[in-house]
C-alpha positions in Angstrom: -25.6 -16.1 -0.2 -25.4 -13.1 2.1 -21.8 -12.5 3.3 -21.0 -10.2 6.2 -17.5 -9.1 7.4 -16.4 -6.9 10.3 -14.6 -3.5 10.2 -12.8 -3.5 13.5 -9.6 -3.5 15.5 -9.0 -6.5 17.7 -10.2 -6.3 21.3 -13.4 -4.5 20.2 -16.0 -7.2 20.8 -15.6 -9.3 17.6 -15.7 -12.6 19.5 -18.8 -11.5 21.4 -20.5 -10.4 18.2 -19.8 -13.9 16.8 -21.4 -15.4 19.9 -24.5 -13.2 19.5 -24.9 -14.2 15.8 -24.2 -17.9 16.5 -26.9 -18.0 19.3 -29.6 -16.0 17.6 -29.3 -16.4 13.8 -30.7 -19.4 11.9 -29.6 -20.6 8.5 -26.3 -18.8 9.1 -22.7 -20.0 9.1 -21.1 -17.9 11.8 -17.3 -17.8 12.1 -14.9 -15.7 14.2 -11.2 -16.2 13.4 -11.0 -18.9 10.7 -8.0 -21.2 10.6 -7.2 -24.4 8.7 -8.8 -24.8 5.3 -10.5 -21.4 5.5 -7.7 -18.8 5.3 -7.5 -16.7 8.4 -6.0 -13.7 6.6 -3.7 -13.0 9.5 0.1 -13.3 9.3 1.7 -13.0 5.9 -1.4 -11.4 4.2 -0.9 -8.4 6.6 2.7 -8.1 5.6 1.8 -8.4 1.9 -0.8 -5.6 2.2 1.8 -3.4 3.9 4.3 -3.8 1.0 1.7 -3.8 -1.8 2.0 -7.5 -2.9 -1.4 -8.8 -3.7 -1.0 -12.1 -5.8 -0.7 -14.4 -2.7 -3.7 -12.7 -1.0 -5.9 -13.0 -4.1 -5.1 -16.7 -4.2 -6.1 -17.1 -0.5 -9.3 -15.1 -1.1 -10.2 -17.3 -4.0 -9.9 -20.3 -1.6 -12.0 -18.5 1.0 -14.7 -17.7 -1.4 -15.0 -21.4 -2.5 -15.2 -22.5 1.1 -17.8 -19.8 1.9 -19.9 -20.9 -1.0 -19.8 -24.5 0.2 -21.5 -23.5 3.5 -24.9 -23.8 1.8 -26.6 -21.5 4.2 -28.5 -18.3 3.6 -25.8 -16.2 5.3 -22.1 -16.4 6.1 -20.8 -14.0 8.8 -17.1 -13.7 9.7 -16.3 -11.4 12.7 -12.5 -11.6 12.4 -10.6 -8.3 12.7 -8.2 -9.5 9.9 -10.4 -7.8 7.3 -9.0 -4.3 7.6 -5.5 -5.5 8.3 -5.0 -7.5 5.2 -7.7 -7.4 2.5 -10.0 -4.4 2.3 -8.7 -3.4 -1.1 -9.8 -6.9 -2.5 -13.1 -7.4 -0.7 -15.4 -6.1 -3.4 -13.5 -8.1 -6.0 -14.1 -11.4 -4.2 -17.3 -10.7 -2.2 -19.1 -7.9 -4.2 -22.5 -8.1 -2.4 -21.2 -8.2 1.2 -22.5 -6.2 4.1 -20.4 -5.0 7.0 -20.5 -4.4 10.8 -18.3 -1.6 12.1 -17.4 -2.2 15.7 -16.0 0.8 17.6 -14.6 0.7 21.1 -12.7 3.3 23.2 -9.2 3.4 21.8 -7.5 3.5 25.2 -9.3 0.3 26.1 -8.5 -1.3 22.8 -4.8 -0.4 22.9 -4.4 -1.5 26.6 -6.2 -4.8 26.0 -4.1 -5.5 22.9 -0.9 -4.8 24.7 -2.0 -7.0 27.6 -3.0 -9.8 25.2 0.3 -9.8 23.4 2.2 -9.8 26.8 0.2 -12.8 27.9 0.8 -14.7 24.6 4.6 -14.1 24.8 4.8 -14.8 28.5 3.4 -18.3 28.0 5.5 -18.8 24.8 2.5 -19.6 22.7 3.5 -21.4 19.5 2.9 -20.1 16.0 2.3 -16.5 17.1 5.0 -15.1 14.8 5.7 -15.4 11.1 8.5 -14.2 8.8 8.0 -11.6 6.1 9.7 -11.6 2.7 12.4 -9.4 4.4 13.2 -12.2 6.8 12.0 -10.4 9.9 9.6 -11.8 12.5 6.2 -10.2 12.9 3.4 -10.8 15.4 0.7 -12.8 13.7 -2.4 -10.7 14.6 -1.1 -7.1 14.4 0.1 -4.7 11.8 3.8 -4.8 10.9 5.1 -1.4 11.7 6.0 -1.0 8.0 2.7 0.9 7.3 3.3 4.7 6.5 1.6 5.9 9.7 4.5 4.4 11.8 7.1 6.4 9.9 6.0 9.5 11.7 7.2 7.9 15.0 10.6 6.6 14.0 12.3 8.9 16.5 10.0 7.8 19.3 10.7 5.0 21.8 7.2 3.7 21.7 5.7 1.6 24.4 3.7 -1.4 23.2 0.6 0.4 24.4 1.4 3.5 22.2 2.2 1.2 19.3 -1.4 -0.2 19.5 -2.8 3.3 19.8 -1.2 4.1 16.4 -2.6 0.8 15.0 -6.1 1.6 16.2 -6.0 5.1 14.5 -4.7 3.4 11.3 -7.4 0.8 11.4 -10.2 3.3 11.9 -8.8 5.3 9.0 -8.9 2.2 6.8 -12.5 1.6 7.8 -13.6 5.1 6.6 -11.4 4.9 3.5 -12.9 1.5 2.6 -16.5 2.7 3.0 -15.7 5.9 1.0 -13.7 4.3 -1.8 -16.2 1.5 -2.4 -19.3 3.5 -1.6 -20.3 1.0 1.1 -21.7 3.3 3.8 -25.3 2.1 3.0 -24.2 -1.5 3.5 -22.5 -0.9 6.9 -24.1 -1.0 10.4 -22.2 0.6 13.2 -22.1 -0.8 16.8 -20.4 0.9 19.7 -18.8 -1.7 22.0 -19.5 -2.8 24.6 -22.8 -0.9 25.2 -24.7 -1.7 22.0 -23.5 -5.3 22.0 -25.3 -5.8 25.2 -28.5 -4.1 24.0 -31.0 -6.7 22.6 -32.9 -4.0 20.8 -29.8 -2.7 19.0 -28.8 -6.3 18.1 -32.2 -6.9 16.7 -31.8 -3.8 14.5 -28.5 -5.2 13.3 -30.2 -8.5 12.3 -32.9 -6.6 10.5 -30.3 -4.5 8.6 -28.2 -7.5 7.6 -31.2 -9.6 6.7 -30.4 -12.3 9.2 -33.2 -14.6 10.3 -33.7 -14.8 14.1 -34.1 -18.2 15.7 -36.6 -16.7 18.2 -38.5 -13.4 18.4 -36.4 -12.4 21.4 -32.7 -11.7 21.0 -30.6 -13.6 23.6 -27.7 -11.5 24.8 -25.0 -13.8 26.0 -22.0 -15.8 25.1 -18.4 -16.1 26.1 -16.5 -12.8 26.1 -13.0 -13.2 24.9 -11.7 -11.5 28.0 -8.0 -10.9 28.9 -6.3 -12.5 31.8 -6.8 -9.3 33.8 -9.4 -6.6 33.6 -8.6 -3.8 31.2 -7.9 -0.7 33.3 -6.4 2.5 32.0 -4.6 5.0 34.2 -3.1 8.5 34.1 0.1 7.2 32.6 -1.8 5.5 29.7 -3.7 8.7 29.1 -0.5 10.7 29.0 1.1 8.3 26.6 -2.1 8.4 24.5 -1.9 12.2 24.4 1.7 12.1 23.3 0.7 10.0 20.3 -2.2 12.3 19.4 0.1 15.4 19.5 2.6 13.8 17.2 0.1 12.3 14.8 -0.3 14.1 11.5 -3.7 15.9 11.4 -4.9 13.9 8.3 -5.1 10.8 10.4 -7.3 12.5 13.0 -9.8 14.3 10.7 -12.2 11.3 10.7 -12.8 11.7 14.5 -14.4 15.1 14.0 -17.4 13.4 12.3 -19.7 10.6 13.0 -19.7 7.8 13.9 -17.0 9.1 16.3 -17.7 12.7 17.1 -20.4 12.2 19.6 -18.5 9.6 21.6 -17.1 10.7 25.0 -13.5 9.9 24.1 -13.5 11.6 20.7 -12.3 14.9 22.1 -9.1 13.3 23.2 -8.2 12.7 19.5 -8.3 16.4 18.6 -5.0 18.4 18.3 
C-alpha cells in the first residue's frame, strides 16, 4: 500500500488538500486529522518528541500502522500537520516506503491564522484542547510545547501569541528540510505552495501523478470545504514589525534554509533574511 503524509504547519491548506484527494482519488483512504482508534499524534506525542521520549510514540505508531494496513485500499493519505510536530524521526521506521507532500504558505498568514484559531478555541472554552505533560504543565493540543530549543533564544522576550507561532513556523520548516535531508527523501516529496497551487487543477494533477494516485475522472475537480477561521486572515504593519523582531533575534542557522528552494523564489522569503 502507498502511504502519503504531509510536511506542513497547521493553517497551510492541509484540510483543503484532504478535500482535493477525497474528491478526486479512487481506491484511496483519505484522512485529515485522525482521532479515535487511529492515533492523531497530537498532544502528548508532541511533548514526548520535545523531551526525547520515544517509547510511547512508537507504540502509537505501531497501532497506526495496523489501522492503515486494514484500510485495504491502494493508497492511504493523511494530511495532518501532526507529522512534523511529533514523529518525523520515526516515520521511516514505521512507514518506510512513504511519499510526502510539503505544503508551504506565507508565514505571516500562517502565524496570524494560528493565533486567531487558538483565540477562537479558547474563547468558546472548547473541551479537550489541552493536555498535561510529564512535568504536570498544561499544553495546547495542536501546537509545539515551547520546550523546543528554538524557543530558548527568546526567553527574555515577552512574545505575543502571533510571534510564538512565527517561531513555531520557522521550526517546522527546519524540521521539514532536516527530515528530507536526514532520510534522503527529497525524491519522494512533492512541494505545493498554498493557496495558489492548491487551486490549480494542473498542478494537483501533477501531484496525483507524482504520488501514483488514481484519478476518479480525467479532470481534477478543485473544490471542497476550506477550514477557514472565524474571520479572514489579514496581516497589518504591527504584525510585520513583530515578525521582523523575531527574524532579527533568530539565530542564523534557523534562517539558512530560506536562502534556497523551495523558499528562495517566494515573495516573502526576503523578509526572513538577517
